[in-house]
MDAnalysis code that builds the backbone (N, CA, C; Angstrom):
import MDAnalysis as mda
import numpy as np

u = mda.Universe.empty(285, n_residues=95, atom_resindex=np.repeat(np.arange(95), 3), trajectory=True)
u.add_TopologyAttr("name", ["N", "CA", "C"] * 95)
u.add_TopologyAttr("resid", np.arange(1, 96))
u.add_TopologyAttr("resname", ["MET", "HIS", "ILE", "THR", "PHE", "ALA", "ASP", "GLU", "ALA", "PRO", "VAL", "PHE", "ASP", "GLY", "ASP", "ASP", "LEU", "ALA", "ILE", "HIS", "PHE", "ALA", "ALA", "LEU", "ILE", "ASP", "GLY", "GLU", "PRO", "VAL", "VAL", "CYS", "SER", "ILE", "THR", "ALA", "GLU", "ALA", "LEU", "GLU", "ASP", "HIS", "PHE", "GLY", "ALA", "LYS", "SER", "PRO", "ARG", "GLU", "ASP", "ASP", "LEU", "LEU", "GLU", "ALA", "TYR", "GLU", "ARG", "GLY", "ALA", "ALA", "ARG", "ILE", "ARG", "ALA", "VAL", "CYS", "ALA", "GLU", "VAL", "LEU", "ASP", "ASP", "ASN", "GLY", "GLY", "GLN", "PRO", "ALA", "VAL", "LEU", "ARG", "SER", "GLY", "LEU", "PHE", "ARG", "VAL", "ALA", "GLY", "LEU", "GLU", "PRO", "GLU"])
u.atoms.positions = np.array([
    [-14.601, 4.159, -12.956],
    [-13.264, 3.628, -12.871],
    [-13.334, 2.299, -12.108],
    [-12.758, 1.249, -12.705],
    [-12.732, -0.078, -12.081],
    [-11.327, -0.335, -11.541],
    [-11.219, -0.532, -10.227],
    [-9.924, -0.711, -9.566],
    [-9.821, -2.134, -9.035],
    [-8.761, -2.824, -9.456],
    [-8.437, -4.143, -8.925],
    [-6.937, -4.151, -8.624],
    [-6.455, -5.258, -8.122],
    [-5.030, -5.352, -7.799],
    [-4.439, -6.579, -8.458],
    [-3.247, -6.400, -9.022],
    [-2.563, -7.478, -9.729],
    [-2.157, -8.571, -8.749],
    [-2.033, -9.779, -9.260],
    [-1.613, -10.910, -8.440],
    [-0.099, -10.985, -8.291],
    [0.611, -10.004, -8.827],
    [2.073, -9.991, -8.748],
    [2.525, -9.795, -7.307],
    [3.681, -10.366, -6.991],
    [4.251, -10.198, -5.650],
    [4.692, -8.753, -5.455],
    [4.522, -8.209, -4.257],
    [5.005, -6.854, -3.982],
    [6.531, -6.833, -4.044],
    [7.083, -5.642, -4.293],
    [8.529, -5.494, -4.479],
    [9.087, -4.514, -3.452],
    [10.162, -4.903, -2.794],
    [10.851, -4.050, -1.827],
    [11.717, -3.037, -2.566],
    [11.684, -1.781, -2.127],
    [12.539, -0.719, -2.662],
    [13.383, -0.196, -1.510],
    [14.637, -0.623, -1.458],
    [15.529, -0.235, -0.371],
    [15.943, 1.215, -0.407],
    [15.930, 1.833, -1.591],
    [16.290, 3.248, -1.690],
    [15.228, 4.135, -1.059],
    [13.959, 3.809, -1.304],
    [12.854, 4.614, -0.774],
    [12.265, 4.036, 0.512],
    [12.762, 2.876, 0.942],
    [12.189, 2.159, 2.088],
    [10.673, 2.063, 1.948],
    [10.278, 1.346, 0.913],
    [8.863, 1.187, 0.599],
    [8.638, -0.168, -0.060],
    [7.390, -0.556, -0.097],
    [6.962, -1.734, -0.841],
    [6.103, -1.227, -1.991],
    [6.435, -1.657, -3.207],
    [5.661, -1.294, -4.393],
    [4.744, -2.459, -4.764],
    [3.551, -2.123, -5.228],
    [2.596, -3.134, -5.668],
    [1.774, -2.538, -6.798],
    [1.179, -3.409, -7.600],
    [0.461, -2.950, -8.792],
    [-1.043, -2.947, -8.575],
    [-1.637, -1.829, -8.941],
    [-3.092, -1.730, -9.029],
    [-3.433, -1.735, -10.514],
    [-4.626, -2.154, -10.836],
    [-5.094, -2.109, -12.217],
    [-6.285, -1.165, -12.268],
    [-6.144, -0.112, -13.057],
    [-7.213, 0.862, -13.232],
    [-7.800, 0.626, -14.615],
    [-9.026, 0.140, -14.653],
    [-9.646, -0.239, -15.919],
    [-8.706, -1.124, -16.736],
    [-8.012, -2.039, -16.035],
    [-7.120, -2.989, -16.677],
    [-5.708, -2.502, -16.933],
    [-5.437, -1.212, -16.716],
    [-4.104, -0.646, -16.946],
    [-3.321, -0.608, -15.637],
    [-2.052, -1.073, -15.648],
    [-1.273, -1.097, -14.406],
    [-0.862, 0.289, -13.920],
    [-0.946, 0.471, -12.620],
    [-0.497, 1.691, -11.948],
    [0.314, 1.234, -10.735],
    [1.555, 1.711, -10.633],
    [2.404, 1.316, -9.509],
    [2.067, 2.172, -8.292],
    [1.780, 1.506, -7.196],
    [1.495, 2.178, -5.930],
    [2.511, 1.682, -4.906],
    [2.611, 2.386, -3.795],
    [3.552, 1.944, -2.768],
    [3.056, 2.325, -1.386],
    [3.626, 1.624, -0.414],
    [3.374, 1.933, 0.987],
    [4.733, 2.071, 1.657],
    [4.870, 3.089, 2.488],
    [6.160, 3.366, 3.115],
    [6.456, 2.388, 4.252],
    [7.749, 2.251, 4.532],
    [8.173, 1.426, 5.664],
    [7.563, 1.955, 6.954],
    [7.517, 3.268, 7.094],
    [6.944, 3.868, 8.300],
    [5.491, 3.432, 8.499],
    [4.701, 3.456, 7.424],
    [3.300, 3.033, 7.524],
    [3.206, 1.561, 7.907],
    [4.081, 0.739, 7.331],
    [4.066, -0.687, 7.658],
    [4.488, -0.937, 9.102],
    [5.417, -0.140, 9.603],
    [5.835, -0.269, 11.003],
    [4.746, 0.236, 11.947],
    [4.174, 1.396, 11.635],
    [3.187, 2.022, 12.520],
    [1.849, 1.286, 12.570],
    [1.427, 0.712, 11.454],
    [0.059, 0.198, 11.366],
    [-0.068, -1.292, 11.074],
    [1.027, -1.936, 10.647],
    [0.928, -3.342, 10.253],
    [1.957, -4.238, 10.933],
    [2.623, -3.713, 11.958],
    [3.486, -4.528, 12.791],
    [4.844, -4.900, 12.236],
    [5.328, -4.194, 11.202],
    [6.688, -4.472, 10.721],
    [7.664, -4.172, 11.854],
    [8.565, -5.097, 12.126],
    [9.502, -4.955, 13.241],
    [10.661, -4.025, 12.917],
    [10.948, -3.859, 11.626],
    [12.066, -3.018, 11.195],
    [11.858, -2.675, 9.721],
    [12.691, -1.785, 9.171],
    [12.582, -1.477, 7.748],
    [13.313, -2.489, 6.855],
    [13.684, -3.638, 7.412],
    [14.320, -4.682, 6.604],
    [13.301, -5.295, 5.643],
    [13.810, -5.731, 4.496],
    [12.952, -6.278, 3.446],
    [12.003, -7.362, 3.956],
    [12.522, -8.350, 4.658],
    [11.679, -9.457, 5.126],
    [10.566, -8.978, 6.051],
    [10.900, -8.063, 6.958],
    [9.898, -7.548, 7.896],
    [8.814, -6.755, 7.180],
    [9.211, -5.943, 6.206],
    [8.232, -5.127, 5.477],
    [7.325, -5.996, 4.610],
    [7.904, -6.974, 3.922],
    [7.083, -7.844, 3.073],
    [6.102, -8.664, 3.914],
    [6.551, -9.122, 5.068],
    [5.676, -9.875, 5.973],
    [4.509, -8.999, 6.449],
    [4.809, -7.765, 6.825],
    [3.767, -6.837, 7.280],
    [2.803, -6.503, 6.146],
    [3.333, -6.333, 4.937],
    [2.470, -6.056, 3.782],
    [1.491, -7.217, 3.581],
    [2.000, -8.428, 3.595],
    [1.134, -9.594, 3.387],
    [0.066, -9.683, 4.472],
    [0.446, -9.418, 5.704],
    [-0.501, -9.456, 6.823],
    [-1.613, -8.422, 6.645],
    [-1.260, -7.250, 6.135],
    [-2.229, -6.170, 6.016],
    [-2.728, -5.907, 4.612],
    [-2.483, -6.836, 3.691],
    [-2.785, -6.594, 2.275],
    [-4.231, -6.164, 2.023],
    [-5.184, -6.776, 2.685],
    [-6.589, -6.429, 2.434],
    [-6.861, -4.971, 2.799],
    [-6.402, -4.557, 3.956],
    [-6.624, -3.167, 4.386],
    [-5.818, -2.190, 3.532],
    [-4.576, -2.549, 3.221],
    [-3.729, -1.693, 2.381],
    [-4.394, -1.478, 1.028],
    [-4.903, -2.544, 0.444],
    [-5.562, -2.426, -0.865],
    [-6.854, -1.620, -0.768],
    [-7.598, -1.781, 0.310],
    [-8.840, -1.015, 0.473],
    [-8.548, 0.479, 0.561],
    [-7.544, 0.843, 1.351],
    [-7.174, 2.257, 1.476],
    [-6.629, 2.767, 0.153],
    [-5.812, 1.958, -0.505],
    [-5.251, 2.358, -1.792],
    [-6.362, 2.592, -2.819],
    [-7.365, 1.736, -2.834],
    [-8.477, 1.904, -3.773],
    [-9.194, 3.229, -3.535],
    [-9.367, 3.612, -2.267],
    [-9.989, 4.906, -1.962],
    [-9.136, 6.060, -2.483],
    [-7.822, 5.958, -2.273],
    [-6.911, 7.007, -2.738],
    [-6.947, 7.094, -4.260],
    [-6.894, 5.956, -4.935],
    [-6.922, 5.948, -6.400],
    [-8.234, 6.520, -6.926],
    [-9.323, 6.201, -6.264],
    [-10.615, 6.749, -6.667],
    [-10.625, 8.268, -6.507],
    [-10.031, 8.750, -5.415],
    [-9.980, 10.197, -5.155],
    [-9.040, 10.940, -6.094],
    [-7.928, 10.284, -6.500],
    [-6.933, 11.005, -7.309],
    [-7.042, 10.721, -8.806],
    [-8.105, 10.055, -9.214],
    [-8.310, 9.807, -10.635],
    [-7.446, 8.691, -11.208],
    [-6.941, 7.816, -10.352],
    [-6.176, 6.671, -10.829],
    [-4.699, 6.913, -11.040],
    [-4.169, 7.953, -10.410],
    [-2.730, 8.242, -10.503],
    [-1.961, 7.395, -9.487],
    [-0.661, 7.139, -9.730],
    [0.126, 6.378, -8.754],
    [-0.013, 6.975, -7.352],
    [-0.065, 6.107, -6.357],
    [-0.297, 6.552, -4.980],
    [0.801, 6.042, -4.060],
    [1.199, 6.897, -3.124],
    [2.122, 6.509, -2.058],
    [1.334, 6.574, -0.757],
    [1.202, 5.440, -0.104],
    [0.457, 5.368, 1.148],
    [1.421, 5.608, 2.300],
    [1.236, 6.727, 2.983],
    [2.092, 7.102, 4.110],
    [1.355, 6.848, 5.422],
    [2.092, 6.821, 6.495],
    [1.536, 6.481, 7.800],
    [0.338, 7.349, 8.176],
    [0.431, 8.645, 7.983],
    [-0.643, 9.554, 8.364],
    [-1.960, 9.250, 7.682],
    [-1.904, 8.697, 6.490],
    [-3.120, 8.382, 5.747],
    [-3.980, 7.369, 6.502],
    [-3.344, 6.450, 7.189],
    [-4.089, 5.416, 7.906],
    [-4.708, 5.934, 9.202],
    [-4.348, 7.152, 9.595],
    [-4.945, 7.762, 10.791],
    [-6.172, 8.608, 10.448],
    [-6.387, 8.872, 9.171],
    [-7.511, 9.700, 8.736],
    [-8.818, 9.022, 9.144],
    [-9.768, 9.814, 9.579],
    [-11.065, 9.270, 10.001],
    [-11.633, 8.354, 8.931],
    [-12.119, 7.213, 9.369],
    [-12.720, 6.264, 8.446],
    [-11.736, 5.263, 7.874],
    [-10.434, 5.502, 8.037],
    [-9.458, 4.575, 7.484],
    [-8.764, 3.763, 8.569],
    [-9.010, 4.082, 9.829],
    [-8.441, 3.298, 10.927],
    [-9.276, 2.027, 11.087],
    [-8.642, 0.921, 11.485],
    [-9.428, -0.302, 11.695],
    [-10.347, -0.143, 12.898],
    [-11.383, -0.941, 12.937],
    [-12.353, -0.906, 14.048],
    [-11.682, -1.297, 15.340],
])
């Protein structure tokens, strides 16, 4: 399975308080997301407001994508929701 990430801008979802972004699994798009809580807890988002979440996503995009790629590899390429607890799992915390 070849996992890459689309160059599309991430999208704020105010109903779910999440940021959605596209992964490409063998060239096919899969929508993934990261919760506001995860962005606040691990990437410095000041609030669940759209601007704060998008700023935190951009700041942490490399790590978010790396963790997402691991999740996609583990789940066979199904859509993934990255929650705060996932970033606390051994091996996924920053050095």
